[in-house]
C-alpha positions as CSV (number, residue, x, y, z in Angstrom):
1,M,73.8,118.8,90.4
2,S,77.0,118.9,88.8
3,R,78.7,116.2,86.7
4,P,81.1,114.3,88.8
5,A,84.7,114.9,87.6
6,V,85.5,111.0,87.6
7,L,83.3,110.7,84.7
8,D,85.5,113.1,82.5
9,R,88.4,111.3,83.7
10,Y,87.0,108.1,82.8
11,L,86.1,109.0,79.2
12,A,89.7,110.7,78.9
13,A,91.4,107.4,80.1
14,L,89.2,105.5,77.6
15,D,90.4,107.9,74.7
16,A,94.0,107.4,75.9
17,G,93.9,103.6,76.1
18,S,95.4,103.8,79.7
19,V,94.6,101.0,82.0
20,E,96.3,102.8,84.8
21,D,94.1,105.8,84.3
22,V,90.9,104.0,83.9
23,L,91.5,101.8,86.9
24,G,92.3,105.0,88.8
25,C,88.5,106.0,88.3
26,F,87.5,102.7,89.9
27,T,87.3,101.4,93.6
28,A,89.6,98.5,94.2
29,G,86.6,96.0,93.9
30,G,85.1,97.8,91.0
31,E,83.4,95.9,88.4
32,V,82.3,96.0,84.8
33,D,79.3,94.2,83.3
34,S,79.9,94.2,79.5
35,P,77.7,92.7,76.8
36,L,80.9,91.2,74.9
37,Y,83.1,90.3,77.9
38,G,80.7,89.5,80.6
39,R,80.8,90.6,84.3
40,L,84.6,91.2,85.4
41,P,86.5,92.9,87.9
42,A,87.5,96.2,86.3
43,D,91.2,95.4,86.7
44,R,90.5,92.4,84.4
45,F,88.0,94.0,81.9
46,Y,90.0,96.9,81.0
47,P,93.4,95.1,80.1
48,A,91.5,92.7,78.0
49,L,89.5,95.6,76.1
50,F,92.6,97.6,75.4
51,A,94.5,94.4,74.3
52,D,91.5,94.0,71.7
53,S,91.7,97.6,70.7
54,S,93.4,100.0,68.6
55,P,93.4,103.8,69.4
56,S,89.7,104.8,69.8
57,R,87.6,107.8,70.8
58,T,84.5,108.8,72.6
59,T,82.2,111.5,72.0
60,L,80.0,112.4,75.0
61,R,76.3,112.9,74.1
62,R,74.7,113.3,77.7
63,V,75.0,112.5,81.4
64,Y,71.9,111.6,83.2
65,A,71.6,111.6,87.0
66,D,69.1,110.2,89.1
67,P,67.8,113.3,91.2
68,D,66.8,110.8,94.1
69,E,70.2,109.0,94.2
70,P,73.2,111.0,93.3
71,R,75.3,108.0,93.2
72,E,73.5,106.7,90.0
73,V,74.5,108.2,86.8
74,A,74.3,107.3,83.2
75,L,76.7,108.4,80.2
76,A,75.5,108.4,76.8
77,F,78.2,108.5,74.4
78,H,79.4,107.4,70.9
79,Y,82.4,105.1,70.9
80,D,84.7,105.2,67.8
81,W,86.0,101.8,68.8
82,T,88.5,100.2,66.7
83,L,89.7,96.8,67.0
84,A,93.2,95.5,67.3
85,D,93.5,94.7,63.7
86,G,92.3,98.2,62.6
87,T,88.6,97.1,62.0
88,P,86.2,100.1,62.9
89,A,83.5,98.9,65.2
90,P,81.8,102.2,66.3
91,F,78.7,102.2,68.4
92,D,76.4,104.3,70.5
93,V,76.5,103.3,74.1
94,V,74.9,104.1,77.5
95,D,77.1,103.2,80.6
96,L,75.1,102.9,83.7
97,V,77.4,104.0,86.7
98,R,77.1,103.5,90.3
99,L,79.6,105.9,92.2
100,T,80.9,105.9,95.8
101,D,79.2,108.0,98.1
102,D,81.6,111.0,97.7
103,R,81.0,110.6,93.9
104,G,84.7,110.3,93.4
105,R,85.1,106.6,92.1
106,I,83.1,104.1,90.2
107,E,82.0,101.1,92.1
108,Q,79.9,99.4,89.3
109,L,79.7,100.1,85.6
110,T,77.1,98.4,83.2
111,I,77.7,98.9,79.5
112,C,74.6,98.8,77.2
113,Y,74.8,98.7,73.5
114,D,73.8,96.5,70.6
115,T,76.5,94.2,69.7
116,A,74.9,92.6,66.6
117,P,76.7,94.9,64.1
118,L,80.0,94.2,65.5
119,R,80.1,90.9,67.2
120,E,81.4,88.9,64.3
121,A,84.4,91.3,63.9
122,W,85.1,91.2,67.4
123,R,85.1,87.3,67.5
124,R,87.7,87.3,64.6
125,T,90.1,89.6,66.1
126,T,89.8,89.3,69.9
127,R,92.8,88.3,72.1
128,S,91.0,87.9,75.3
129,D,89.7,84.9,77.1
């Protein structure tokens, strides 16, 4: 099973910090469940994330696919996240992704990582609600 192109577009859009490009990877009703921001529509989550960020970079580690459900994939990557004030907040993450039937867009994304090492710095610098 080949890796859906939307996953590469998604990571490139995160690296670029482009709300427009990231949202282009999601369905109109796409949602994100984040340990720091909670569950939000994608069109609310990514503007908040990028407002709280300086340029950041992803390094893809693995893509896992469910052989019985091609719409379900997981992205394991390192996120060299930098907060808006320049504070480094890197972490390893797994994004659980549910794709559309054609695997061309993201319907649901659940972000899984340990927030303990960076939560205090995030609270100090966050501009989101």
